[in-house]
VOGU-3710 file (C-alpha; in Angstrom, 3 decimals, decimal comma):
1> xxxxxxxxxx> 12,542/0,740/-0,590  10,086/-1,953/-1,616  6,485/-1,598/-0,561  5,899/-5,131/0,670  3,182/-5,683/3,251  2,774/-2,882/5,752  6,203/-3,143/7,380  7,735/-0,422/5,224  5,390/2,352/6,414  6,999/3,249/9,747
11> xxxxxxxxxx> 10,543/3,095/8,380  9,517/5,137/5,346  7,959/7,852/7,546  11,021/7,932/9,824  13,415/8,308/6,897  11,311/11,085/5,389  11,191/12,924/8,727  14,997/12,744/8,752  14,895/14,647/5,415  16,279/11,683/3,447
21> xxxxxxxxxx> 15,155/11,116/-0,114  13,260/7,839/-0,116  11,787/6,225/-3,193  9,037/3,708/-2,628  8,867/1,132/-5,405  6,355/-1,553/-6,190  8,006/-4,939/-5,570  6,348/-6,250/-8,732  8,462/-3,863/-10,835  11,761/-4,585/-9,097
31> xxxxxxxxxx> 11,918/-8,378/-9,190  15,407/-9,820/-9,304  15,685/-12,565/-11,929  18,144/-14,581/-9,792  16,632/-17,624/-8,154  17,994/-17,106/-4,615  16,357/-14,297/-2,665  17,950/-12,634/0,361  17,637/-9,182/1,899  21,217/-8,341/0,911
41> xxxxxxxxxx> 20,673/-9,436/-2,686  17,405/-7,464/-2,805  19,187/-4,374/-1,491  21,983/-4,667/-4,059  19,496/-5,258/-6,880  17,400/-2,219/-5,917  20,545/-0,097/-5,632  21,672/-1,223/-9,099  18,286/-0,476/-10,660  18,220/2,921/-8,958
51> xxxxxxxxxx> 21,770/3,817/-10,004  20,934/3,287/-13,685  17,596/5,093/-13,425  15,242/2,159/-13,815  13,195/2,709/-10,659  10,344/5,150/-10,413  8,535/6,032/-7,232  5,055/4,731/-6,458  2,122/7,058/-5,928  1,764/8,075/-2,281
61> xxxxxxxxxx> -1,429/9,940/-1,420  -1,380/13,034/0,772  -2,804/12,805/4,296  -6,319/13,951/3,355  -6,577/11,503/0,467  -5,294/8,664/2,659  -7,924/9,397/5,314  -10,690/9,406/2,686  -9,425/6,066/1,312  -9,400/4,516/4,787
71> xxxxxxxxxx> -12,941/5,710/5,514  -14,207/4,392/2,189  -12,598/1,040/2,922  -14,273/0,888/6,341  -17,629/1,855/4,809  -17,261/-0,774/2,095  -16,546/-3,513/4,664  -19,491/-2,375/6,772  -21,768/-2,415/3,709  -20,635/-5,935/2,777
81> xxxxxxxxxx> -21,259/-7,151/6,312  -24,756/-5,624/6,362  -25,638/-7,078/2,949  -24,352/-10,500/3,979  -26,515/-10,554/7,104  -29,653/-8,947/5,632  -32,385/-11,042/4,013  -32,581/-10,424/0,279  -36,110/-9,015/0,395  -35,417/-6,541/3,246
91> xxxxxxxx> -34,827/-2,875/2,409  -31,372/-2,017/3,829  -32,367/1,656/4,066  -34,874/0,719/6,780  -31,888/-0,186/8,967  -30,620/3,389/8,834  -27,612/2,682/6,604  -27,010/4,295/3,272
//
């Protein structure tokens, strides 16, 4: 399965819950050199690459690591927003954020 956008996540989780072996691959490493792209052609290309052992699974973090990543992302966005709206000479720590 290609990891394009966020659409793959629910299907991936459902297939794993069904005890199926699912390999998540980065779409950048599974590009088909043909010029016409369709879902069926993508499926056949991925199946061919998999059958000859040319696909390797992407890193998928465990639940704890994923939660930490999400929180860091939220914190980073919050920090950017604060810095964008704070005058350059004001101490951000005075606002109670660290």
